[in-house]
C-alpha positions as CSV (number, residue, x, y, z in Angstrom):
1,X,-167.8,-38.2,2.5
2,X,-166.5,-36.8,5.1
3,X,-168.4,-38.8,8.2
4,X,-167.2,-42.3,6.3
5,X,-163.5,-41.1,6.8
6,X,-161.2,-41.6,9.2
7,X,-159.1,-38.2,11.0
8,X,-156.1,-39.1,9.0
9,X,-157.7,-39.9,6.1
10,X,-160.0,-36.1,6.3
11,X,-156.5,-34.4,6.6
12,X,-155.1,-36.3,3.7
13,X,-157.6,-35.0,1.7
14,X,-157.6,-31.7,2.5
15,X,-153.7,-32.0,1.7
16,X,-154.8,-33.2,-1.4
17,X,-157.2,-29.9,-2.1
18,X,-154.8,-27.2,-1.2
19,X,-151.8,-28.9,-3.1
20,X,-153.8,-28.8,-6.2
21,X,-155.3,-25.3,-5.0
22,X,-151.6,-24.7,-5.4
23,X,-150.8,-24.2,-8.8
24,X,-153.7,-21.4,-9.8
25,X,-153.9,-19.9,-6.4
26,X,-150.2,-18.7,-5.3
27,X,-151.8,-18.4,-1.1
28,X,-153.1,-21.2,-1.1
29,X,-149.2,-22.4,-0.5
30,X,-148.7,-20.5,2.8
31,X,-151.3,-23.0,3.9
32,X,-151.3,-26.0,3.1
33,X,-147.0,-25.2,5.5
34,X,-148.9,-24.7,8.1
35,X,-151.2,-27.4,7.7
36,X,-148.9,-30.1,6.1
37,X,-147.9,-31.4,9.2
38,X,-150.9,-32.3,11.3
39,X,-152.1,-35.5,10.7
40,X,-155.6,-35.4,13.5
41,X,-159.2,-33.9,12.3
42,X,-158.9,-31.6,15.9
43,X,-155.1,-29.7,14.8
44,X,-156.8,-28.8,11.5
45,X,-159.7,-28.2,13.3
46,X,-158.1,-25.9,15.3
47,X,-156.3,-24.1,12.6
48,X,-159.3,-23.5,10.5
49,X,-161.1,-22.6,14.0
50,X,-158.1,-20.1,14.5
51,X,-158.3,-18.6,10.4
52,X,-162.0,-18.3,10.7
53,X,-161.1,-16.1,14.5
54,X,-158.9,-14.2,12.5
55,X,-160.9,-13.2,9.5
56,X,-163.5,-11.3,12.5
């Protein structure tokens, strides 16, 4: 499904998903705040890669 979406649309879908998660998972608030200003897939991918690197 992601392959059929434009870069900005993918970013928007992630923001929508995080916004929904905030209702039940307060920790999703931090992720939503960080991603809210991002508009492109490259920015979000770099952010996610950084999170994965922190987890390791």
